[in-house]
KOLTITOR-52454 format. One record per residue (C-alpha): residue number from 1; residue in one letter; y negated, x, z. Coordinates in Angstrom, 2 decimals, decimal comma, padded with zeros to 5 digits. Last residue first. Layout:
(tiza NUM 'A' (Y X Z))
...
***
This chain:
(tiza 298 'S' (-002,62 -018,90 -021,75))
(tiza 297 'G' (-006,29 -017,63 -020,87))
(tiza 296 'G' (-009,36 -018,39 -019,83))
(tiza 295 'P' (-008,84 -021,54 -017,80))
(tiza 294 'E' (-007,31 -021,89 -014,48))
(tiza 293 'P' (-003,47 -022,19 -014,26))
(tiza 292 'K' (-002,31 -025,73 -014,27))
(tiza 291 'A' (-000,80 -027,89 -011,33))
(tiza 290 'A' (-000,97 -025,28 -008,57))
(tiza 289 'R' (001,98 -024,19 -006,74))
(tiza 288 'D' (001,01 -025,55 -003,25))
(tiza 287 'Q' (005,35 -026,01 -002,21))
(tiza 286 'R' (005,97 -022,74 -003,45))
(tiza 285 'L' (003,35 -020,82 -000,90))
(tiza 284 'Y' (004,76 -019,48 002,35))
(tiza 283 'V' (008,54 -018,64 001,60))
(tiza 282 'S' (008,69 -018,21 -002,16))
(tiza 281 'W' (005,15 -016,88 -002,10))
(tiza 280 'Y' (006,41 -014,19 000,40))
(tiza 279 'V' (008,75 -012,73 -001,90))
(tiza 278 'L' (007,06 -013,20 -005,07))
(tiza 277 'A' (004,56 -011,04 -003,38))
(tiza 276 'V' (006,82 -008,49 -001,58))
(tiza 275 'L' (010,24 -007,04 -003,20))
(tiza 274 'L' (009,81 -008,69 -006,39))
(tiza 273 'T' (005,62 -007,49 -006,72))
(tiza 272 'G' (005,70 -005,07 -005,23))
(tiza 271 'G' (008,49 -003,23 -005,50))
(tiza 270 'L' (009,04 -004,33 -009,51))
(tiza 269 'I' (005,38 -003,13 -010,60))
(tiza 268 'N' (006,15 000,00 -008,54))
(tiza 267 'G' (009,35 000,69 -009,70))
(tiza 266 'V' (008,00 000,50 -013,20))
(tiza 265 'T' (004,93 003,04 -012,35))
(tiza 264 'V' (007,83 005,18 -010,91))
(tiza 263 'L' (009,77 005,80 -014,13))
(tiza 262 'A' (006,36 005,53 -016,92))
(tiza 261 'L' (005,18 008,62 -014,42))
(tiza 260 'N' (008,30 010,19 -014,26))
(tiza 259 'A' (008,77 010,13 -018,13))
(tiza 258 'A' (004,66 011,54 -018,56))
(tiza 257 'A' (005,37 014,42 -015,93))
(tiza 256 'G' (008,45 015,36 -018,24))
(tiza 255 'A' (006,77 015,30 -021,19))
(tiza 254 'F' (003,59 017,22 -020,34))
(tiza 253 'S' (006,69 020,00 -019,10))
(tiza 252 'M' (005,57 022,46 -016,76))
(tiza 251 'P' (004,51 025,83 -017,70))
(tiza 250 'A' (007,05 028,83 -016,61))
(tiza 249 'A' (005,20 032,14 -017,66))
(tiza 248 'G' (002,29 030,82 -016,31))
(tiza 247 'S' (-000,88 029,65 -018,48))
(tiza 246 'A' (-000,87 026,31 -018,11))
(tiza 245 'T' (000,95 026,54 -014,51))
(tiza 244 'L' (-001,64 025,93 -012,51))
(tiza 243 'L' (-003,31 022,73 -014,66))
(tiza 242 'L' (-000,13 021,12 -014,96))
(tiza 241 'G' (001,03 020,88 -011,17))
(tiza 240 'M' (-002,60 019,34 -010,72))
(tiza 239 'P' (-002,07 016,83 -013,70))
(tiza 238 'L' (001,52 015,94 -011,91))
(tiza 237 'F' (-000,23 015,54 -008,33))
(tiza 236 'Y' (-003,39 013,68 -009,33))
(tiza 235 'L' (-001,78 010,61 -011,54))
(tiza 234 'N' (001,35 011,29 -009,34))
(tiza 233 'A' (-000,52 010,02 -006,31))
(tiza 232 'V' (-001,37 006,90 -008,77))
(tiza 231 'S' (002,57 006,14 -009,37))
(tiza 230 'H' (003,40 006,64 -005,76))
(tiza 229 'E' (006,95 007,93 -005,46))
(tiza 228 'F' (008,83 007,83 -002,18))
(tiza 227 'G' (009,81 010,83 -000,25))
(tiza 226 'C' (010,44 009,63 003,35))
(tiza 225 'A' (007,42 011,20 005,13))
(tiza 224 'V' (005,20 009,62 002,41))
(tiza 223 'F' (006,63 005,58 001,87))
(tiza 222 'A' (006,38 006,03 006,37))
(tiza 221 'S' (003,06 007,43 007,10))
(tiza 220 'I' (001,61 004,66 004,22))
(tiza 219 'P' (003,98 002,35 006,26))
(tiza 218 'F' (002,64 003,47 009,68))
(tiza 217 'L' (-000,74 004,08 009,11))
(tiza 216 'I' (-002,15 001,24 007,01))
(tiza 215 'A' (-002,17 -001,43 009,76))
(tiza 214 'L' (-003,46 001,03 012,33))
(tiza 213 'I' (-006,55 001,28 009,71))
(tiza 212 'K' (-007,17 -002,16 009,11))
(tiza 211 'D' (-007,11 -003,16 012,72))
(tiza 210 'A' (-009,50 -000,42 013,21))
(tiza 209 'V' (-012,22 -001,58 010,52))
(tiza 208 'S' (-011,88 -005,32 012,01))
(tiza 207 'R' (-010,29 -008,47 011,70))
(tiza 206 'A' (-006,50 -007,71 010,35))
(tiza 205 'A' (-004,08 -010,09 008,82))
(tiza 204 'M' (-004,96 -009,55 005,29))
(tiza 203 'C' (-004,62 -005,34 006,68))
(tiza 202 'L' (-001,00 -006,67 006,96))
(tiza 201 'W' (-000,61 -007,24 003,15))
(tiza 200 'V' (-002,30 -004,35 002,25))
(tiza 199 'A' (000,33 -002,59 004,21))
(tiza 198 'L' (003,49 -004,47 002,84))
(tiza 197 'C' (001,96 -003,62 -000,54))
(tiza 196 'V' (002,22 -000,11 000,12))
(tiza 195 'L' (005,49 -000,10 001,76))
(tiza 194 'A' (007,19 -001,97 -001,30))
(tiza 193 'N' (005,29 -000,10 -003,20))
(tiza 192 'C' (007,45 002,79 -002,25))
(tiza 191 'L' (010,42 001,68 -002,00))
(tiza 190 'I' (010,38 000,12 -005,89))
(tiza 189 'G' (009,16 004,17 -006,98))
(tiza 188 'R' (011,66 005,86 -004,97))
(tiza 187 'A' (014,35 003,19 -006,95))
(tiza 186 'L' (012,61 004,58 -010,68))
(tiza 185 'A' (012,71 007,71 -009,94))
(tiza 184 'T' (016,13 008,36 -008,68))
(tiza 183 'I' (017,30 006,45 -011,41))
(tiza 182 'P' (015,57 008,78 -013,88))
(tiza 181 'D' (016,47 011,69 -012,42))
(tiza 180 'L' (013,73 013,91 -010,67))
(tiza 179 'S' (012,73 017,09 -011,68))
(tiza 178 'V' (009,38 016,37 -012,79))
(tiza 177 'K' (008,66 015,26 -009,13))
(tiza 176 'A' (009,90 017,87 -007,78))
(tiza 175 'R' (008,01 020,28 -010,22))
(tiza 174 'A' (004,49 018,65 -009,08))
(tiza 173 'I' (004,71 019,32 -005,73))
(tiza 172 'R' (005,87 023,08 -005,58))
(tiza 171 'V' (002,97 023,60 -007,95))
(tiza 170 'M' (000,86 022,27 -004,98))
(tiza 169 'T' (002,43 023,68 -002,48))
(tiza 168 'E' (001,90 026,98 -004,62))
(tiza 167 'G' (-001,73 026,46 -005,57))
(tiza 166 'V' (-002,01 025,93 -001,14))
(tiza 165 'A' (-000,23 028,97 -000,80))
(tiza 164 'G' (-002,93 031,12 -003,20))
(tiza 163 'D' (-004,15 033,22 -000,51))
(tiza 162 'S' (-004,70 030,94 002,24))
(tiza 161 'L' (-006,88 028,54 000,16))
(tiza 160 'T' (-006,55 029,66 -003,87))
(tiza 159 'Q' (-005,44 026,18 -005,19))
(tiza 158 'I' (-009,36 024,96 -003,72))
(tiza 157 'G' (-010,69 026,71 -006,50))
(tiza 156 'A' (-013,74 024,42 -007,12))
(tiza 155 'L' (-012,63 024,31 -010,47))
(tiza 154 'W' (-008,81 023,18 -009,67))
(tiza 153 'V' (-009,86 020,60 -007,01))
(tiza 152 'L' (-012,92 018,92 -009,55))
(tiza 151 'V' (-009,85 019,19 -012,10))
(tiza 150 'A' (-007,80 016,98 -010,10))
(tiza 149 'T' (-010,29 014,83 -008,74))
(tiza 148 'G' (-010,75 013,78 -012,61))
(tiza 147 'V' (-007,25 013,08 -013,21))
(tiza 146 'A' (-007,05 010,92 -010,13))
(tiza 145 'G' (-010,14 008,58 -011,23))
(tiza 144 'L' (-009,37 008,85 -014,50))
(tiza 143 'L' (-005,74 007,66 -014,23))
(tiza 142 'N' (-007,01 005,03 -011,44))
(tiza 141 'G' (-009,36 003,73 -013,85))
(tiza 140 'A' (-006,79 003,40 -016,41))
(tiza 139 'Y' (-004,16 001,75 -013,77))
(tiza 138 'V' (-007,32 -000,97 -012,97))
(tiza 137 'W' (-007,56 -001,62 -016,58))
(tiza 136 'G' (-004,18 -002,25 -017,70))
(tiza 135 'W' (-003,50 -004,09 -014,37))
(tiza 134 'N' (-006,35 -006,50 -014,45))
(tiza 133 'R' (-006,09 -007,30 -017,85))
(tiza 132 'L' (-002,22 -008,32 -017,47))
(tiza 131 'V' (-002,97 -010,14 -014,43))
(tiza 130 'H' (-005,44 -012,01 -016,45))
(tiza 129 'V' (-003,21 -012,39 -019,40))
(tiza 128 'T' (000,26 -013,76 -017,32))
(tiza 127 'T' (-002,38 -016,22 -015,97))
(tiza 126 'V' (-003,80 -016,87 -012,71))
(tiza 125 'R' (-003,89 -019,60 -010,01))
(tiza 124 'G' (-000,26 -020,94 -011,02))
(tiza 123 'S' (001,08 -020,33 -007,77))
(tiza 122 'A' (003,41 -017,28 -008,88))
(tiza 121 'W' (-000,01 -015,76 -010,80))
(tiza 120 'A' (-001,65 -015,84 -007,59))
(tiza 119 'M' (001,42 -014,39 -006,01))
(tiza 118 'A' (002,03 -011,81 -008,97))
(tiza 117 'L' (-001,38 -010,73 -007,72))
(tiza 116 'L' (000,39 -008,67 -005,19))
(tiza 115 'N' (000,78 -005,67 -007,99))
(tiza 114 'N' (-003,05 -004,80 -006,79))
(tiza 113 'G' (-002,20 -002,93 -004,13))
(tiza 112 'T' (-000,34 -000,36 -006,53))
(tiza 111 'F' (-003,04 -000,52 -009,24))
(tiza 110 'L' (-005,86 000,22 -006,55))
(tiza 109 'E' (-008,96 -001,34 -007,00))
(tiza 108 'A' (-011,79 -000,04 -003,98))
(tiza 107 'G' (-013,41 -001,93 -001,07))
(tiza 106 'G' (-014,02 001,21 000,95))
(tiza 105 'V' (-012,04 -000,01 003,79))
(tiza 104 'V' (-008,92 -000,91 001,14))
(tiza 103 'V' (-009,43 002,16 -001,08))
(tiza 102 'L' (-010,67 004,56 001,75))
(tiza 101 'I' (-007,75 003,44 004,06))
(tiza 100 'L' (-005,25 003,75 001,18))
(tiza 99 'G' (-006,21 007,60 000,66))
(tiza 98 'L' (-006,58 008,23 003,75))
(tiza 97 'S' (-002,77 007,58 004,64))
(tiza 96 'F' (-001,87 010,79 003,34))
(tiza 95 'T' (-002,81 012,85 006,48))
(tiza 94 'V' (-000,15 010,77 008,77))
(tiza 93 'G' (002,68 010,95 005,95))
(tiza 92 'G' (001,51 014,78 005,54))
(tiza 91 'A' (002,30 014,87 009,57))
(tiza 90 'L' (005,72 013,11 009,39))
(tiza 89 'R' (006,83 015,11 007,01))
(tiza 88 'I' (005,68 018,25 009,01))
(tiza 87 'L' (007,53 016,74 011,98))
(tiza 86 'G' (010,44 016,33 010,36))
(tiza 85 'F' (010,82 019,41 008,62))
(tiza 84 'H' (010,19 021,33 011,73))
(tiza 83 'P' (012,89 024,06 011,09))
(tiza 82 'S' (011,57 024,74 007,32))
(tiza 81 'Q' (013,71 028,44 006,46))
(tiza 80 'A' (015,70 027,83 009,17))
(tiza 79 'S' (016,71 024,75 008,00))
(tiza 78 'G' (015,56 020,88 008,62))
(tiza 77 'A' (015,01 019,60 012,23))
(tiza 76 'T' (015,27 015,82 011,33))
(tiza 75 'I' (013,73 013,48 013,68))
(tiza 74 'T' (011,19 012,11 011,85))
(tiza 73 'V' (013,29 011,87 008,52))
(tiza 72 'T' (016,00 009,67 011,14))
(tiza 71 'F' (013,06 007,49 012,65))
(tiza 70 'F' (011,26 006,49 009,07))
(tiza 69 'L' (015,01 005,65 007,59))
(tiza 68 'A' (015,25 003,55 011,02))
(tiza 67 'G' (012,21 001,96 010,17))
(tiza 66 'L' (012,82 001,15 006,56))
(tiza 65 'A' (016,26 -000,20 007,76))
(tiza 64 'I' (014,68 -002,31 010,33))
(tiza 63 'F' (011,68 -003,79 007,81))
(tiza 62 'A' (014,84 -004,39 005,18))
(tiza 61 'G' (016,82 -006,24 007,74))
(tiza 60 'A' (013,81 -008,77 008,96))
(tiza 59 'L' (012,66 -009,22 005,22))
(tiza 58 'V' (016,25 -010,55 004,44))
(tiza 57 'A' (015,92 -012,73 007,78))
(tiza 56 'L' (012,55 -013,92 006,29))
(tiza 55 'A' (014,14 -014,75 003,19))
(tiza 54 'L' (017,31 -016,48 004,68))
(tiza 53 'M' (015,57 -018,72 007,20))
(tiza 52 'T' (013,11 -019,52 004,09))
(tiza 51 'P' (016,33 -020,37 001,92))
(tiza 50 'V' (018,08 -022,33 004,96))
(tiza 49 'S' (014,89 -024,72 005,56))
(tiza 48 'A' (013,02 -023,89 008,67))
(tiza 47 'A' (013,04 -026,94 011,45))
(tiza 46 'A' (014,43 -023,91 014,21))
(tiza 45 'K' (011,89 -021,70 013,52))
(tiza 44 'A' (008,93 -024,41 013,56))
(tiza 43 'V' (010,84 -025,71 017,04))
(tiza 42 'G' (011,18 -021,89 018,42))
(tiza 41 'I' (007,31 -021,45 017,58))
(tiza 40 'D' (006,33 -024,26 019,50))
(tiza 39 'R' (008,16 -023,21 022,76))
(tiza 38 'V' (007,29 -019,66 022,03))
(tiza 37 'R' (003,84 -020,63 022,02))
(tiza 36 'K' (003,99 -023,16 025,01))
(tiza 35 'A' (005,27 -020,44 026,79))
(tiza 34 'V' (003,08 -017,67 026,32))
(tiza 33 'E' (-000,08 -020,35 027,13))
(tiza 32 'A' (001,13 -020,46 030,65))
(tiza 31 'P' (001,41 -016,60 031,14))
(tiza 30 'A' (-001,86 -016,56 029,80))
(tiza 29 'Y' (-002,68 -015,51 026,32))
(tiza 28 'A' (-004,45 -011,94 026,48))
(tiza 27 'D' (-007,95 -011,32 025,96))
(tiza 26 'F' (-009,18 -008,62 023,19))
(tiza 25 'L' (-010,30 -010,75 020,53))
(tiza 24 'P' (-011,64 -013,65 022,40))
(tiza 23 'V' (-013,30 -015,96 019,45))
(tiza 22 'P' (-017,04 -016,74 020,68))
(tiza 21 'S' (-017,63 -020,16 021,18))
(tiza 20 'V' (-019,82 -021,77 018,48))
(tiza 19 'A' (-023,09 -023,28 018,68))
(tiza 18 'L' (-025,12 -024,67 015,67))
(tiza 17 'Q' (-023,94 -028,43 017,48))
(tiza 16 'P' (-026,32 -027,51 020,09))
(tiza 15 'S' (-029,56 -027,85 017,54))
(tiza 14 'A' (-033,05 -027,02 019,21))
(tiza 13 'A' (-031,08 -024,61 021,94))
(tiza 12 'V' (-028,86 -023,05 019,52))
(tiza 11 'R' (-031,76 -022,31 016,91))
(tiza 10 'E' (-033,92 -020,16 020,12))
(tiza 9 'D' (-030,88 -018,41 021,09))
(tiza 8 'S' (-030,59 -017,26 017,33))
(tiza 7 'S' (-034,07 -016,23 017,56))
(tiza 6 'F' (-036,51 -018,48 015,36))
(tiza 5 'A' (-038,76 -017,32 012,66))
(tiza 4 'T' (-041,98 -020,02 011,77))
(tiza 3 'Q' (-042,52 -020,40 008,58))
(tiza 2 'K' (-046,20 -021,34 007,51))
(tiza 1 'M' (-046,67 -023,02 004,47))
***
């Protein structure tokens, strides 16, 4: 049978019902439409239940506080040795955003972002076994990827750049992480993954690659500038420090590196699941919980 190819315009002409009105992504709402939207949103806000209002108000307070913290770090002048402390931290945060941009746009699997699986778990769509299986395999894969990259960087001699200053920075970063006390490491892990999961959450609202990059930029810049702790990033930073100090007079402690990773990982899980996934689930999805989980687990 001979097949005939039609252009999209011909198909629409032959079947008008196929025509789809373009979505205006960049046109602003007219003033009259803005007024209606504000009115309707106001009606919805006034009718919201007290638990919903309270939960969203708590989030708003935390969000503004994080913005204030980011502001405080950025404007800090620092010491005579580092007069541009705040701006350097800000620049570091912006460049670190590359990692999550590559994960989201490139379609990779990141343990900390996957802490949002708690929403599907709370909705009864996946079981505890499903969640732990995903987290376990993804964490193992992140470990292999991060450590493998550290080894390649070491073999490439990147640590020798700028007369060895890059290597000194690598060791300084790793030692600072190992020196954190348990409460600090845990708290920084919680704060970090709250921001990482919020960045992923914002990406879910994005329509384009540019939207996703912009959604990622500020939350990730904030967590890096503020010195929060990311377990997968530490899977690179700590092995890098161990490699560079292995033959030195003051080698880094493997036990200290492992302790930091354990505490930060627990903190990341708490921040991503409790402070983002389960809060948003309770606000938007609590009433739609599935009757029973999908088969395949318990």
